Legacy VTK file of the C-alpha trace (Angstrom):
# vtk DataFile Version 3.0
C-alpha trace
ASCII
DATASET POLYDATA
POINTS 352 float
-18.235 16.131 -73.177
-17.590 13.075 -75.312
-14.281 12.166 -76.907
-13.531 14.534 -79.804
-17.197 15.576 -79.745
-17.659 17.919 -76.778
-21.089 19.043 -77.949
-22.880 16.255 -76.127
-26.618 15.784 -76.053
-28.108 17.021 -72.755
-29.028 14.191 -70.424
-31.434 15.410 -67.720
-31.279 11.996 -66.073
-27.595 12.598 -65.455
-27.723 16.237 -64.390
-24.471 17.737 -63.095
-24.137 19.006 -59.560
-23.834 22.762 -59.014
-20.038 22.874 -59.058
-19.848 20.763 -62.212
-22.598 22.828 -63.858
-20.870 26.126 -63.095
-17.547 24.833 -64.397
-19.116 23.446 -67.547
-20.713 26.828 -68.179
-17.223 28.296 -67.853
-15.995 25.753 -70.411
-18.583 26.729 -73.008
-18.045 30.445 -72.434
-14.270 30.050 -72.834
-14.720 27.905 -75.918
-16.893 30.581 -77.518
-14.361 33.315 -76.615
-16.833 35.116 -74.374
-15.887 38.038 -72.153
-13.378 37.147 -69.465
-15.363 38.691 -66.607
-18.358 36.465 -67.366
-16.208 33.345 -67.384
-14.571 34.323 -64.104
-17.960 34.880 -62.441
-19.013 31.277 -63.053
-15.644 29.783 -62.190
-15.439 31.880 -59.019
-18.921 30.726 -57.983
-17.897 27.113 -58.599
-14.865 27.513 -56.352
-16.959 29.150 -53.616
-19.528 26.345 -53.581
-16.826 23.661 -53.724
-15.138 25.091 -50.622
-18.257 25.495 -48.445
-18.526 23.104 -45.473
-21.382 20.611 -45.616
-23.377 22.331 -42.880
-23.257 25.669 -44.725
-24.243 24.032 -47.995
-27.250 22.468 -46.292
-28.238 25.767 -44.667
-28.136 27.664 -47.952
-29.999 24.903 -49.774
-32.730 24.976 -47.153
-33.003 28.762 -47.061
-32.403 29.289 -50.800
-29.960 31.963 -49.747
-27.142 31.578 -52.242
-27.170 35.275 -53.117
-26.183 36.116 -49.555
-22.750 34.651 -50.273
-20.187 37.106 -51.597
-19.213 36.271 -55.165
-22.527 34.638 -56.061
-24.947 36.773 -58.071
-28.452 36.160 -59.383
-27.371 34.217 -62.479
-24.952 31.919 -60.705
-27.456 31.457 -57.858
-30.074 30.339 -60.391
-27.665 27.747 -61.784
-26.952 26.427 -58.291
-30.666 26.217 -57.402
-31.566 24.399 -60.608
-28.655 21.972 -60.277
-29.602 21.141 -56.678
-33.176 20.484 -57.839
-31.870 17.651 -60.004
-32.306 19.448 -63.321
-29.748 20.515 -65.883
-29.642 24.323 -65.427
-31.365 26.122 -68.258
-28.401 28.352 -69.029
-26.190 25.285 -69.406
-28.730 23.709 -71.743
-28.786 26.897 -73.791
-24.986 26.991 -74.075
-24.782 23.338 -75.059
-27.404 23.738 -77.775
-25.847 26.942 -79.124
-22.328 25.527 -79.404
-21.108 24.922 -82.940
-18.420 22.477 -84.092
-14.987 24.052 -84.477
-12.937 23.605 -87.630
-15.182 21.141 -89.464
-12.921 21.007 -92.586
-10.121 19.748 -90.333
-12.188 16.984 -88.742
-10.190 14.213 -90.403
-7.013 15.416 -88.696
-8.714 16.283 -85.428
-10.000 12.722 -85.147
-6.417 11.445 -85.311
-4.940 13.753 -82.681
-4.004 11.934 -79.497
-3.001 14.948 -77.454
-2.060 18.599 -77.091
1.555 19.676 -76.576
1.133 23.317 -75.487
-1.099 24.268 -72.533
-0.927 26.498 -69.452
-2.234 26.333 -65.896
-2.566 28.767 -63.009
1.039 28.003 -62.129
1.927 30.624 -64.753
-0.593 32.725 -66.680
-3.403 30.193 -67.115
-6.651 30.553 -65.226
-7.276 27.048 -63.878
-5.507 24.421 -61.770
-3.558 21.612 -63.422
-6.077 18.970 -62.395
-8.982 20.849 -63.957
-7.116 21.516 -67.210
-6.054 17.911 -67.528
-9.440 16.529 -66.532
-11.008 18.461 -69.406
-8.256 17.304 -71.788
-9.060 13.702 -70.885
-12.800 14.344 -71.288
-12.161 15.690 -74.786
-10.632 12.343 -75.706
-6.922 13.049 -75.400
-4.622 10.198 -74.452
-1.967 12.649 -73.286
-1.536 16.375 -72.779
1.604 18.391 -72.089
1.628 21.073 -69.419
3.937 23.811 -70.695
3.838 26.746 -68.316
6.163 29.669 -68.948
9.826 29.977 -67.979
11.159 32.506 -65.418
12.121 35.437 -67.641
8.477 35.979 -68.592
7.646 37.586 -65.257
4.423 39.089 -66.606
3.215 35.494 -67.018
4.492 34.348 -63.603
7.102 32.146 -65.246
8.404 29.158 -63.327
11.810 29.229 -61.652
13.731 25.963 -61.572
12.521 25.319 -58.013
8.862 25.977 -58.887
9.130 23.760 -61.968
10.547 20.928 -59.861
7.613 21.290 -57.454
5.243 21.192 -60.404
6.826 17.924 -61.552
5.973 16.404 -58.188
2.345 17.509 -58.553
2.178 16.023 -62.045
3.597 12.717 -60.834
0.832 12.481 -58.216
-1.869 13.381 -60.741
-0.581 10.828 -63.226
-1.057 8.099 -60.651
-4.707 9.132 -60.248
-5.506 9.830 -63.895
-3.950 6.792 -65.604
-4.123 5.687 -68.369
-4.375 9.359 -69.373
-0.881 10.851 -69.182
0.129 14.384 -68.278
3.383 15.104 -70.069
5.881 17.225 -68.190
6.900 20.284 -70.127
7.595 23.978 -70.421
7.200 26.812 -72.883
10.740 28.070 -72.589
11.571 31.595 -73.679
14.126 31.962 -76.476
16.482 34.610 -75.134
18.026 37.410 -77.181
21.065 35.312 -78.140
19.064 32.117 -78.832
19.825 30.512 -75.474
16.972 28.968 -73.484
15.494 30.440 -70.318
15.874 27.407 -68.053
18.560 25.067 -66.752
19.637 22.588 -69.442
19.668 19.611 -67.083
16.110 20.375 -65.991
14.929 20.774 -69.592
16.438 17.367 -70.340
14.160 15.789 -67.718
10.975 17.034 -69.382
8.822 15.165 -71.879
8.068 18.201 -74.082
9.919 21.491 -74.511
8.214 24.190 -76.578
10.585 27.068 -77.373
9.056 30.456 -78.232
10.139 34.038 -78.781
8.262 36.493 -76.555
10.518 39.559 -76.531
12.267 41.855 -79.014
9.942 40.589 -81.725
10.862 43.500 -84.017
14.553 42.630 -84.223
16.021 42.564 -87.735
15.723 39.433 -89.867
19.334 38.302 -89.481
19.189 38.610 -85.697
15.868 36.781 -85.441
17.002 34.024 -87.806
20.176 33.294 -85.851
18.275 33.450 -82.582
15.643 30.929 -83.711
18.077 28.555 -85.398
20.250 28.464 -82.295
17.203 27.550 -80.216
15.731 24.848 -82.465
19.170 23.251 -82.720
19.228 22.752 -78.947
18.786 19.000 -78.291
16.248 19.714 -75.557
13.811 21.589 -77.852
10.958 19.583 -79.362
8.582 22.239 -80.761
9.063 25.764 -82.132
6.100 27.710 -80.753
4.081 30.399 -82.638
7.066 31.244 -84.806
6.111 34.686 -86.152
4.671 36.039 -82.903
1.879 37.762 -84.792
-1.528 38.747 -83.398
-4.313 39.171 -85.925
-7.205 40.091 -83.609
-8.317 40.133 -79.980
-8.182 42.183 -76.807
-4.402 42.603 -76.992
-4.708 44.266 -80.382
-2.801 43.270 -83.498
0.926 42.723 -83.970
2.843 42.173 -87.213
4.928 39.104 -87.923
8.536 38.981 -86.877
10.885 38.977 -89.835
13.276 36.043 -90.298
14.557 33.773 -93.054
11.869 31.097 -92.881
13.717 28.704 -95.209
16.756 28.727 -92.933
14.679 28.331 -89.749
12.520 25.526 -91.176
15.557 23.719 -92.547
16.985 23.806 -89.023
13.687 22.435 -87.687
13.787 19.603 -90.238
17.457 18.824 -89.620
17.281 18.852 -85.824
13.871 17.181 -85.512
12.048 20.183 -84.036
8.359 20.299 -84.928
6.820 23.524 -86.229
3.833 24.427 -84.113
0.516 25.278 -85.759
-0.883 27.421 -82.973
-4.672 27.142 -82.778
-5.396 30.324 -80.853
-7.772 32.423 -83.000
-5.847 35.621 -82.302
-2.554 34.062 -83.435
-3.222 31.733 -86.410
0.511 31.227 -86.431
2.286 30.412 -88.714
0.527 32.176 -91.575
-0.677 29.852 -94.339
2.208 30.630 -96.696
4.709 29.549 -94.019
2.814 26.355 -93.241
3.006 25.481 -96.947
6.729 26.290 -96.995
7.362 24.075 -93.968
5.429 21.257 -95.682
7.568 21.635 -98.817
10.728 21.546 -96.721
9.765 18.286 -95.007
9.121 19.600 -91.504
7.056 17.857 -88.872
4.318 19.743 -87.062
2.464 19.929 -83.774
-1.123 21.232 -83.747
-1.571 22.808 -80.308
-4.083 24.995 -78.524
-1.780 27.106 -76.342
-4.798 26.886 -74.017
-4.881 29.109 -70.937
-8.330 27.897 -69.808
-10.253 24.603 -70.015
-12.657 25.738 -72.733
-9.742 26.707 -74.961
-8.595 23.077 -75.061
-11.278 22.512 -77.695
-9.690 25.066 -80.037
-7.538 22.432 -81.748
-10.103 22.321 -84.530
-8.981 25.779 -85.638
-5.424 24.570 -86.086
-6.518 21.327 -87.737
-8.557 23.258 -90.285
-5.551 25.383 -91.224
-3.240 22.352 -91.316
-5.504 20.429 -93.701
-6.074 23.498 -95.893
-2.312 23.890 -96.327
-1.432 20.289 -97.105
-0.137 18.990 -93.761
-0.294 15.191 -93.728
-1.581 13.664 -90.502
1.457 11.410 -90.144
3.682 14.514 -90.042
1.812 15.845 -86.994
3.651 14.453 -83.985
0.667 14.636 -81.638
-1.140 12.098 -83.808
1.554 9.623 -82.789
1.123 7.044 -80.012
2.683 8.103 -76.734
5.612 5.712 -76.924
6.534 6.910 -80.420
6.215 10.560 -79.381
8.424 10.095 -76.314
10.945 8.072 -78.281
11.354 11.125 -80.492
11.419 13.802 -77.819
13.664 11.882 -75.459
16.181 11.028 -78.186
16.516 14.545 -79.573
LINES 1 353
352 0 1 2 3 4 5 6 7 8 9 10 11 12 13 14 15 16 17 18 19 20 21 22 23 24 25 26 27 28 29 30 31 32 33 34 35 36 37 38 39 40 41 42 43 44 45 46 47 48 49 50 51 52 53 54 55 56 57 58 59 60 61 62 63 64 65 66 67 68 69 70 71 72 73 74 75 76 77 78 79 80 81 82 83 84 85 86 87 88 89 90 91 92 93 94 95 96 97 98 99 100 101 102 103 104 105 106 107 108 109 110 111 112 113 114 115 116 117 118 119 120 121 122 123 124 125 126 127 128 129 130 131 132 133 134 135 136 137 138 139 140 141 142 143 144 145 146 147 148 149 150 151 152 153 154 155 156 157 158 159 160 161 162 163 164 165 166 167 168 169 170 171 172 173 174 175 176 177 178 179 180 181 182 183 184 185 186 187 188 189 190 191 192 193 194 195 196 197 198 199 200 201 202 203 204 205 206 207 208 209 210 211 212 213 214 215 216 217 218 219 220 221 222 223 224 225 226 227 228 229 230 231 232 233 234 235 236 237 238 239 240 241 242 243 244 245 246 247 248 249 250 251 252 253 254 255 256 257 258 259 260 261 262 263 264 265 266 267 268 269 270 271 272 273 274 275 276 277 278 279 280 281 282 283 284 285 286 287 288 289 290 291 292 293 294 295 296 297 298 299 300 301 302 303 304 305 306 307 308 309 310 311 312 313 314 315 316 317 318 319 320 321 322 323 324 325 326 327 328 329 330 331 332 333 334 335 336 337 338 339 340 341 342 343 344 345 346 347 348 349 350 351
């Protein structure tokens, strides 16, 4: 996966090992929005092989007995066999060749993005460890990437208590030492509560590099209630990005959901005044905000953040979807805060 061009030419002379091959297959399946159970099969097989002791690996390689291991089926066994033979597994070659560029009309903006400010790991409702998510972000060419797992009220997403978030900060500090110059930004997707307050301790939010504030509950409240709630949140000095502002779902396994109703002019004026970026969420099932609201936010002088809201490594390449919508609706690259150099971005988020 090359920088900003993950559809790399296959290089048989540099064939991946079995674990890397299985995980890359997972990447391409996630990127193409394939069925979750198929993705999990390859990622589970990768974890199983990665955890086997050397003597067991050697025994299975000698006996070609991978299918005797629970969790490894005929397709994943074939990938392992081919990878150990020194070849790029055929299924991986097929996925690489079938992959299509995402969001071609937004390529000019995508090429200027330096990072992603909204991602999740298996600490909340993501499917992969922090190190794997951030390793893929770096491989895609990002200079920085914010980890923004959920806050505690969102129990269905295993939201982070203050103590768990502090432990996560320690993990990130260790990873940043290993992954430099790539930088993992500390962050959270904090729930906007019913009264507009934020679902995490204010002093802890102040320590973070990026705070994305989103509404996840009572999405059908009346317009006046929702407007006050959102304005109160974006006015908080700790909030940097207003996440998926309408909460809509336009397709996908979760079904569809209509937009929340609120006075967009009032909310976007608050975003402009308080320096809170409006997120253009790249998830295909969200496409949030709708185009008319992106154009309104442009007219009102808002800044933006084009984010993936990725819950799996392959979804980190979905930024092209958001870039395409941003360009189509007149968003200038210089108004997208994740095109900014790291020091300029942090100067903004730390001063707000």
